[in-house]
Backbone and ligand atoms as CSV (ligand in chain L), in Angstrom:
chain,resi,resn,atom,element,x,y,z
A,1,MET,N,N,20.423,1.261,8.169
A,1,MET,CA,C,20.110,-0.091,7.691
A,1,MET,C,C,19.094,-0.043,6.557
A,2,HIS,N,N,19.265,-0.940,5.633
A,2,HIS,CA,C,18.357,-1.002,4.507
A,2,HIS,C,C,17.067,-1.700,4.927
A,3,GLU,N,N,15.964,-1.108,4.518
A,3,GLU,CA,C,14.670,-1.706,4.842
A,3,GLU,C,C,14.462,-2.991,4.056
A,4,ALA,N,N,13.888,-3.963,4.687
A,4,ALA,CA,C,13.620,-5.211,3.986
A,4,ALA,C,C,12.201,-5.201,3.430
A,5,ARG,N,N,12.011,-5.995,2.404
A,5,ARG,CA,C,10.676,-6.162,1.862
A,5,ARG,C,C,9.876,-7.029,2.837
A,6,VAL,N,N,8.655,-6.614,3.129
A,6,VAL,CA,C,7.809,-7.381,4.044
A,6,VAL,C,C,6.469,-7.657,3.373
A,7,ASP,N,N,6.083,-8.928,3.395
A,7,ASP,CA,C,4.815,-9.318,2.794
A,7,ASP,C,C,3.768,-9.502,3.892
A,8,TYR,N,N,2.602,-8.892,3.696
A,8,TYR,CA,C,1.569,-8.945,4.720
A,8,TYR,C,C,0.395,-9.841,4.311
A,9,ARG,N,N,0.596,-10.642,3.277
A,9,ARG,CA,C,-0.519,-11.417,2.755
A,9,ARG,C,C,-1.080,-12.409,3.785
A,10,LEU,N,N,-0.181,-12.998,4.574
A,10,LEU,CA,C,-0.645,-13.959,5.583
A,10,LEU,C,C,-1.496,-13.259,6.638
A,11,VAL,N,N,-1.072,-12.047,7.011
A,11,VAL,CA,C,-1.849,-11.276,7.985
A,11,VAL,C,C,-3.209,-10.954,7.388
A,12,ARG,N,N,-3.196,-10.533,6.131
A,12,ARG,CA,C,-4.431,-10.200,5.423
A,12,ARG,C,C,-5.371,-11.407,5.400
A,13,ASP,N,N,-4.832,-12.572,5.014
A,13,ASP,CA,C,-5.662,-13.763,4.925
A,13,ASP,C,C,-6.243,-14.147,6.291
A,14,ALA,N,N,-5.455,-13.919,7.347
A,14,ALA,CA,C,-5.931,-14.229,8.693
A,14,ALA,C,C,-7.101,-13.316,9.064
A,15,VAL,N,N,-7.002,-12.051,8.683
A,15,VAL,CA,C,-8.081,-11.093,8.964
A,15,VAL,C,C,-9.357,-11.528,8.238
A,16,ILE,N,N,-9.195,-11.947,6.974
A,16,ILE,CA,C,-10.354,-12.392,6.192
A,16,ILE,C,C,-11.000,-13.618,6.836
A,17,ARG,N,N,-10.158,-14.557,7.287
A,17,ARG,CA,C,-10.677,-15.750,7.961
A,17,ARG,C,C,-11.478,-15.372,9.196
A,18,GLU,N,N,-10.920,-14.478,9.987
A,18,GLU,CA,C,-11.600,-14.055,11.213
A,18,GLU,C,C,-12.925,-13.362,10.899
A,19,PHE,N,N,-12.911,-12.582,9.813
A,19,PHE,CA,C,-14.147,-11.921,9.395
A,19,PHE,C,C,-15.204,-12.966,9.023
A,20,ARG,N,N,-14.794,-13.977,8.264
A,20,ARG,CA,C,-15.741,-15.008,7.817
A,20,ARG,C,C,-16.265,-15.839,8.973
A,21,ARG,N,N,-15.465,-15.957,10.038
A,21,ARG,CA,C,-15.907,-16.689,11.219
A,21,ARG,C,C,-16.758,-15.815,12.128
A,22,GLY,N,N,-16.890,-14.561,11.765
A,22,GLY,CA,C,-17.712,-13.664,12.555
A,22,GLY,C,C,-17.003,-13.072,13.756
A,23,ARG,N,N,-15.688,-13.244,13.808
A,23,ARG,CA,C,-14.950,-12.725,14.968
A,23,ARG,C,C,-14.551,-11.274,14.787
A,24,ILE,N,N,-14.599,-10.795,13.546
A,24,ILE,CA,C,-14.320,-9.393,13.271
A,24,ILE,C,C,-15.525,-8.849,12.524
A,25,GLY,N,N,-16.010,-7.691,12.962
A,25,GLY,CA,C,-17.186,-7.104,12.329
A,25,GLY,C,C,-16.846,-6.427,11.017
A,26,ALA,N,N,-17.855,-6.294,10.167
A,26,ALA,CA,C,-17.661,-5.646,8.876
A,26,ALA,C,C,-17.142,-4.225,9.046
A,27,GLU,N,N,-17.585,-3.558,10.115
A,27,GLU,CA,C,-17.176,-2.165,10.308
A,27,GLU,C,C,-15.676,-2.062,10.595
A,28,ASP,N,N,-15.083,-3.190,11.005
A,28,ASP,CA,C,-13.650,-3.165,11.307
A,28,ASP,C,C,-12.766,-3.423,10.087
A,29,VAL,N,N,-13.325,-4.001,9.057
A,29,VAL,CA,C,-12.518,-4.283,7.866
A,29,VAL,C,C,-12.928,-3.422,6.672
A,30,ARG,N,N,-14.057,-2.744,6.808
A,30,ARG,CA,C,-14.537,-1.910,5.699
A,30,ARG,C,C,-14.488,-0.448,6.108
A,31,ASP,N,N,-13.333,-0.027,6.588
A,31,ASP,CA,C,-13.226,1.333,7.121
A,31,ASP,C,C,-12.122,2.142,6.448
A,32,ALA,N,N,-11.943,1.934,5.149
A,32,ALA,CA,C,-10.923,2.704,4.423
A,32,ALA,C,C,-11.188,4.199,4.574
A,33,HIS,N,N,-10.152,4.933,4.845
A,33,HIS,CA,C,-10.213,6.384,4.974
A,33,HIS,C,C,-10.697,7.005,3.652
A,34,PRO,N,N,-11.498,8.069,3.737
A,34,PRO,CA,C,-12.003,8.719,2.506
A,34,PRO,C,C,-10.895,9.048,1.503
A,35,GLU,N,N,-9.740,9.443,2.051
A,35,GLU,CA,C,-8.596,9.772,1.198
A,35,GLU,C,C,-8.129,8.536,0.418
A,36,LEU,N,N,-8.105,7.405,1.101
A,36,LEU,CA,C,-7.697,6.154,0.473
A,36,LEU,C,C,-8.729,5.717,-0.561
A,37,MET,N,N,-10.011,5.932,-0.241
A,37,MET,CA,C,-11.067,5.576,-1.192
A,37,MET,C,C,-10.963,6.420,-2.463
A,38,ARG,N,N,-10.618,7.690,-2.274
A,38,ARG,CA,C,-10.495,8.562,-3.439
A,38,ARG,C,C,-9.318,8.105,-4.306
A,39,ALA,N,N,-8.207,7.773,-3.637
A,39,ALA,CA,C,-7.047,7.278,-4.379
A,39,ALA,C,C,-7.406,5.991,-5.118
A,40,ALA,N,N,-8.179,5.129,-4.467
A,40,ALA,CA,C,-8.568,3.856,-5.091
A,40,ALA,C,C,-9.396,4.106,-6.343
A,41,ARG,N,N,-10.308,5.081,-6.267
A,41,ARG,CA,C,-11.149,5.390,-7.429
A,41,ARG,C,C,-10.344,6.026,-8.552
A,42,ASN,N,N,-9.415,6.896,-8.168
A,42,ASN,CA,C,-8.696,7.669,-9.189
A,42,ASN,C,C,-7.485,6.963,-9.779
A,43,VAL,N,N,-6.697,6.322,-8.932
A,43,VAL,CA,C,-5.441,5.764,-9.434
A,43,VAL,C,C,-5.251,4.285,-9.097
A,44,GLY,N,N,-6.288,3.637,-8.554
A,44,GLY,CA,C,-6.160,2.225,-8.206
A,44,GLY,C,C,-5.950,1.358,-9.431
A,45,ARG,N,N,-5.017,0.405,-9.313
A,45,ARG,CA,C,-4.779,-0.539,-10.409
A,45,ARG,C,C,-5.449,-1.874,-10.068
A,46,PRO,N,N,-6.191,-2.460,-11.016
A,46,PRO,CA,C,-6.915,-3.705,-10.739
A,46,PRO,C,C,-5.981,-4.816,-10.277
A,47,LEU,N,N,-6.403,-5.544,-9.239
A,47,LEU,CA,C,-5.606,-6.653,-8.726
A,47,LEU,C,C,-6.043,-7.979,-9.325
A,48,GLY,N,N,-7.291,-8.054,-9.796
A,48,GLY,CA,C,-7.726,-9.278,-10.463
A,48,GLY,C,C,-8.583,-10.216,-9.640
A,49,ASP,N,N,-8.609,-10.002,-8.312
A,49,ASP,CA,C,-9.432,-10.880,-7.481
A,49,ASP,C,C,-10.667,-10.146,-6.989
A,50,ASP,N,N,-11.777,-10.880,-6.867
A,50,ASP,CA,C,-12.969,-10.282,-6.294
A,50,ASP,C,C,-12.687,-9.919,-4.841
A,51,CYS,N,N,-13.376,-8.900,-4.369
A,51,CYS,CA,C,-13.195,-8.478,-2.977
A,51,CYS,C,C,-13.509,-9.651,-2.048
A,52,PRO,N,N,-12.596,-9.954,-1.109
A,52,PRO,CA,C,-12.811,-11.094,-0.206
A,52,PRO,C,C,-13.914,-10.837,0.813
A,53,ILE,N,N,-14.328,-9.603,0.935
A,53,ILE,CA,C,-15.332,-9.254,1.940
A,53,ILE,C,C,-16.728,-9.164,1.333
A,54,CYS,N,N,-16.885,-8.416,0.239
A,54,CYS,CA,C,-18.225,-8.217,-0.325
A,54,CYS,C,C,-18.428,-8.982,-1.632
A,55,GLY,N,N,-17.343,-9.286,-2.352
A,55,GLY,CA,C,-17.465,-10.042,-3.598
A,55,GLY,C,C,-18.134,-9.301,-4.736
A,56,VAL,N,N,-18.413,-8.013,-4.536
A,56,VAL,CA,C,-19.142,-7.247,-5.540
A,56,VAL,C,C,-18.274,-6.887,-6.736
A,57,GLU,N,N,-17.031,-6.507,-6.463
A,57,GLU,CA,C,-16.140,-6.171,-7.572
A,57,GLU,C,C,-14.698,-6.492,-7.211
A,58,ARG,N,N,-13.837,-6.375,-8.190
A,58,ARG,CA,C,-12.437,-6.675,-7.958
A,58,ARG,C,C,-11.764,-5.563,-7.175
A,59,THR,N,N,-10.832,-5.961,-6.340
A,59,THR,CA,C,-10.116,-4.971,-5.555
A,59,THR,C,C,-9.043,-4.294,-6.412
A,60,VAL,N,N,-8.576,-3.148,-5.935
A,60,VAL,CA,C,-7.528,-2.420,-6.650
A,60,VAL,C,C,-6.346,-2.185,-5.722
A,61,LEU,N,N,-5.228,-1.884,-6.350
A,61,LEU,CA,C,-3.988,-1.649,-5.619
A,61,LEU,C,C,-3.673,-0.158,-5.607
A,62,VAL,N,N,-3.405,0.355,-4.405
A,62,VAL,CA,C,-2.978,1.742,-4.259
A,62,VAL,C,C,-1.608,1.723,-3.578
A,63,THR,N,N,-0.670,2.490,-4.108
A,63,THR,CA,C,0.670,2.521,-3.529
A,63,THR,C,C,0.940,3.872,-2.895
A,64,TYR,N,N,1.457,3.833,-1.670
A,64,TYR,CA,C,1.910,5.049,-0.999
A,64,TYR,C,C,3.421,5.010,-0.917
A,65,VAL,N,N,4.046,6.143,-1.186
A,65,VAL,CA,C,5.498,6.207,-1.171
A,65,VAL,C,C,5.949,7.185,-0.093
A,66,PHE,N,N,6.858,6.710,0.754
A,66,PHE,CA,C,7.395,7.542,1.825
A,66,PHE,C,C,8.879,7.773,1.591
A,67,GLY,N,N,9.328,8.966,1.920
A,67,GLY,CA,C,10.750,9.247,1.771
A,67,GLY,C,C,11.019,10.724,1.973
A,68,ALA,N,N,12.280,11.075,1.955
A,68,ALA,CA,C,12.683,12.467,2.149
A,68,ALA,C,C,12.024,13.364,1.108
A,69,GLY,N,N,11.470,14.474,1.555
A,69,GLY,CA,C,10.869,15.421,0.634
A,69,GLY,C,C,9.450,15.084,0.227
A,70,LEU,N,N,8.932,13.969,0.738
A,70,LEU,CA,C,7.553,13.576,0.423
A,70,LEU,C,C,6.676,13.879,1.634
A,71,PRO,N,N,5.361,14.018,1.425
A,71,PRO,CA,C,4.467,14.346,2.545
A,71,PRO,C,C,4.594,13.319,3.674
A,72,ALA,N,N,4.386,13.766,4.919
A,72,ALA,CA,C,4.512,12.881,6.077
A,72,ALA,C,C,3.566,11.687,5.957
A,73,GLY,N,N,2.408,11.914,5.355
A,73,GLY,CA,C,1.440,10.837,5.201
A,73,GLY,C,C,1.696,9.990,3.973
A,74,GLY,N,N,2.803,10.254,3.296
A,74,GLY,CA,C,3.125,9.481,2.096
A,74,GLY,C,C,2.566,10.133,0.852
A,75,ARG,N,N,3.206,9.855,-0.262
A,75,ARG,CA,C,2.749,10.392,-1.541
A,75,ARG,C,C,2.042,9.258,-2.282
A,76,CYS,N,N,0.835,9.559,-2.793
A,76,CYS,CA,C,0.096,8.562,-3.559
A,76,CYS,C,C,0.209,8.963,-5.029
A,77,PRO,N,N,1.101,8.335,-5.775
A,77,PRO,CA,C,1.344,8.742,-7.162
A,77,PRO,C,C,0.074,8.705,-8.003
A,78,GLY,N,N,-0.113,9.760,-8.814
A,78,GLY,CA,C,-1.315,9.867,-9.614
A,78,GLY,C,C,-1.258,9.101,-10.924
A,79,SER,N,N,-0.105,8.529,-11.221
A,79,SER,CA,C,0.008,7.773,-12.467
A,79,SER,C,C,1.110,6.741,-12.313
A,80,ALA,N,N,1.086,5.753,-13.201
A,80,ALA,CA,C,2.121,4.721,-13.179
A,80,ALA,C,C,3.489,5.337,-13.432
A,81,ALA,N,N,3.510,6.383,-14.269
A,81,ALA,CA,C,4.780,7.036,-14.600
A,81,ALA,C,C,5.369,7.724,-13.365
A,82,GLU,N,N,4.503,8.378,-12.592
A,82,GLU,CA,C,4.999,9.053,-11.390
A,82,GLU,C,C,5.492,8.036,-10.365
A,83,LEU,N,N,4.771,6.931,-10.239
A,83,LEU,CA,C,5.195,5.877,-9.317
A,83,LEU,C,C,6.576,5.357,-9.714
A,84,GLU,N,N,6.749,5.133,-10.999
A,84,GLU,CA,C,8.020,4.631,-11.507
A,84,GLU,C,C,9.152,5.619,-11.239
A,85,ARG,N,N,8.834,6.905,-11.400
A,85,ARG,CA,C,9.830,7.952,-11.164
A,85,ARG,C,C,10.256,7.966,-9.696
A,86,LEU,N,N,9.276,7.828,-8.791
A,86,LEU,CA,C,9.588,7.823,-7.363
A,86,LEU,C,C,10.416,6.598,-6.996
A,87,ARG,N,N,10.095,5.469,-7.637
A,87,ARG,CA,C,10.821,4.237,-7.332
A,87,ARG,C,C,12.266,4.300,-7.807
A,88,ARG,N,N,12.523,5.148,-8.783
A,88,ARG,CA,C,13.865,5.202,-9.366
A,88,ARG,C,C,14.678,6.392,-8.906
A,89,ARG,N,N,14.111,7.212,-8.050
A,89,ARG,CA,C,14.841,8.418,-7.687
A,89,ARG,C,C,16.076,8.070,-6.846
A,90,SER,N,N,16.994,9.023,-6.742
A,90,SER,CA,C,18.265,8.723,-6.078
A,90,SER,C,C,18.117,8.635,-4.565
A,91,ASP,N,N,17.114,9.326,-4.016
A,91,ASP,CA,C,16.849,9.184,-2.587
A,91,ASP,C,C,16.037,7.920,-2.360
A,92,PRO,N,N,16.404,7.124,-1.352
A,92,PRO,CA,C,15.639,5.904,-1.092
A,92,PRO,C,C,14.212,6.221,-0.649
A,93,VAL,N,N,13.308,5.380,-1.037
A,93,VAL,CA,C,11.915,5.516,-0.614
A,93,VAL,C,C,11.420,4.164,-0.096
A,94,LEU,N,N,10.296,4.229,0.610
A,94,LEU,CA,C,9.651,3.015,1.091
A,94,LEU,C,C,8.241,3.011,0.510
A,95,CYS,N,N,7.900,1.947,-0.201
A,95,CYS,CA,C,6.594,1.862,-0.854
A,95,CYS,C,C,5.672,0.923,-0.080
A,96,TYR,N,N,4.424,1.335,0.060
A,96,TYR,CA,C,3.404,0.507,0.713
A,96,TYR,C,C,2.302,0.210,-0.295
A,97,ASP,N,N,2.103,-1.070,-0.588
A,97,ASP,CA,C,1.019,-1.476,-1.474
A,97,ASP,C,C,-0.200,-1.831,-0.640
A,98,VAL,N,N,-1.322,-1.170,-0.928
A,98,VAL,CA,C,-2.542,-1.397,-0.166
A,98,VAL,C,C,-3.651,-1.881,-1.091
A,99,GLU,N,N,-4.334,-2.937,-0.675
A,99,GLU,CA,C,-5.483,-3.446,-1.432
A,99,GLU,C,C,-6.734,-2.717,-0.950
A,100,VAL,N,N,-7.556,-2.247,-1.888
A,100,VAL,CA,C,-8.768,-1.517,-1.529
A,100,VAL,C,C,-9.934,-2.002,-2.371
A,101,CYS,N,N,-11.108,-2.108,-1.738
A,101,CYS,CA,C,-12.331,-2.399,-2.489
A,101,CYS,C,C,-13.118,-1.105,-2.612
A,102,ARG,N,N,-13.418,-0.721,-3.849
A,102,ARG,CA,C,-14.136,0.522,-4.080
A,102,ARG,C,C,-15.616,0.403,-3.766
A,103,SER,N,N,-16.092,-0.830,-3.602
A,103,SER,CA,C,-17.510,-1.025,-3.270
A,103,SER,C,C,-17.769,-0.919,-1.779
A,104,CYS,N,N,-16.996,-1.668,-0.991
A,104,CYS,CA,C,-17.319,-1.771,0.439
A,104,CYS,C,C,-16.298,-1.129,1.356
A,105,ALA,N,N,-15.200,-0.594,0.818
A,105,ALA,CA,C,-14.173,0.085,1.618
A,105,ALA,C,C,-13.288,-0.879,2.420
A,106,TRP,N,N,-13.280,-2.150,2.009
A,106,TRP,CA,C,-12.302,-3.085,2.595
A,106,TRP,C,C,-10.918,-2.615,2.173
A,107,HIS,N,N,-9.964,-2.702,3.096
A,107,HIS,CA,C,-8.593,-2.339,2.733
A,107,HIS,C,C,-7.618,-3.104,3.603
A,108,HIS,N,N,-6.483,-3.452,3.061
A,108,HIS,CA,C,-5.434,-4.083,3.854
A,108,HIS,C,C,-4.087,-3.889,3.197
A,109,LEU,N,N,-3.077,-3.715,4.026
A,109,LEU,CA,C,-1.709,-3.604,3.532
A,109,LEU,C,C,-1.277,-4.952,2.963
A,110,LEU,N,N,-0.725,-4.934,1.745
A,110,LEU,CA,C,-0.259,-6.172,1.128
A,110,LEU,C,C,1.232,-6.377,1.347
A,111,ARG,N,N,1.992,-5.323,1.133
A,111,ARG,CA,C,3.445,-5.430,1.298
A,111,ARG,C,C,4.076,-4.049,1.375
A,112,LYS,N,N,5.263,-4.037,1.937
A,112,LYS,CA,C,6.054,-2.810,1.851
A,112,LYS,C,C,7.417,-3.191,1.315
A,113,TYR,N,N,8.025,-2.305,0.569
A,113,TYR,CA,C,9.319,-2.613,-0.019
A,113,TYR,C,C,10.091,-1.335,-0.289
A,114,PRO,N,N,11.409,-1.433,-0.148
A,114,PRO,CA,C,12.257,-0.272,-0.407
A,114,PRO,C,C,12.496,-0.104,-1.896
A,115,ALA,N,N,12.700,1.123,-2.322
A,115,ALA,CA,C,13.028,1.393,-3.726
A,115,ALA,C,C,13.855,2.669,-3.776
A,116,GLY,N,N,14.269,3.017,-4.964
A,116,GLY,CA,C,15.089,4.213,-5.122
A,116,GLY,C,C,16.466,4.032,-4.513
A,117,GLY,N,N,17.263,5.059,-4.691
A,117,GLY,CA,C,18.556,5.064,-4.037
A,117,GLY,C,C,19.629,4.168,-4.631
A,118,GLN,N,N,19.320,3.386,-5.674
A,118,GLN,CA,C,20.332,2.498,-6.231
A,118,GLN,C,C,21.534,3.270,-6.725
A,119,GLY,N,N,22.686,2.838,-6.250
A,119,GLY,CA,C,23.904,3.476,-6.723
A,119,GLY,C,C,24.179,4.819,-6.090
A,120,ALA,N,N,23.137,5.548,-5.782
A,120,ALA,CA,C,23.333,6.856,-5.172
A,120,ALA,C,C,23.643,6.685,-3.700
A,121,ARG,N,N,24.642,7.349,-3.220
A,121,ARG,CA,C,25.043,7.302,-1.821
A,121,ARG,C,C,25.217,5.875,-1.352
A,122,ALA,N,N,25.841,5.047,-2.162
A,122,ALA,CA,C,26.013,3.654,-1.772
A,122,ALA,C,C,26.772,3.574,-0.456
A,123,GLY,N,N,26.207,2.814,0.445
A,123,GLY,CA,C,26.866,2.625,1.722
A,123,GLY,C,C,26.786,3.838,2.636
A,124,GLY,N,N,26.112,4.856,2.186
A,124,GLY,CA,C,26.022,6.068,2.978
A,124,GLY,C,C,25.180,5.892,4.221
A,125,ALA,N,N,25.501,6.680,5.217
A,125,ALA,CA,C,24.718,6.597,6.447
A,125,ALA,C,C,23.494,7.488,6.318
A,126,GLY,N,N,22.670,7.480,7.313
A,126,GLY,CA,C,21.565,8.416,7.364
A,126,GLY,C,C,20.270,7.905,6.762
A,127,ARG,N,N,20.232,6.634,6.408
A,127,ARG,CA,C,18.956,6.087,5.955
A,127,ARG,C,C,18.091,5.847,7.184
A,128,ARG,N,N,17.064,6.616,7.270
A,128,ARG,CA,C,16.232,6.478,8.456
A,128,ARG,C,C,15.015,5.624,8.169
A,129,GLU,N,N,14.598,4.959,9.210
A,129,GLU,CA,C,13.415,4.133,9.080
A,129,GLU,C,C,12.186,5.028,9.158
A,130,ARG,N,N,11.225,4.730,8.345
A,130,ARG,CA,C,9.979,5.493,8.378
A,130,ARG,C,C,8.835,4.546,8.600
A,131,ARG,N,N,8.088,4.812,9.643
A,131,ARG,CA,C,6.969,3.957,10.030
A,131,ARG,C,C,7.423,2.568,10.402
L,1,ZN,ZN,ZN,-15.676,-5.181,-1.115
């Protein structure tokens, strides 16, 4: 089955609301993994909005790509060109867009969406779900 695009913005907004109401502690929303923080510093693309948690700086977007032949933990493309190449490859991939704040380590999944595989192996079986 083909993976559907899923938007997590409502979940994200709910988490932010709960944080502002004091129902979720800062340590629970500002716990980006060091690996994710490094990716955010090195290859994060500006999202344009101030961080909803600390407001110190704008958050950035980091994309992880999962698919056959890629690391189990996903591949974090080091450039826009590499991301584009992965999205267009003949093997299907699943992309995860994650919002990260480089100041306070806030992070949340924004969306996941399938890419790649267009035309290649059309209708073929063996597309496995990942995560
Ligand atoms: Zn922040």
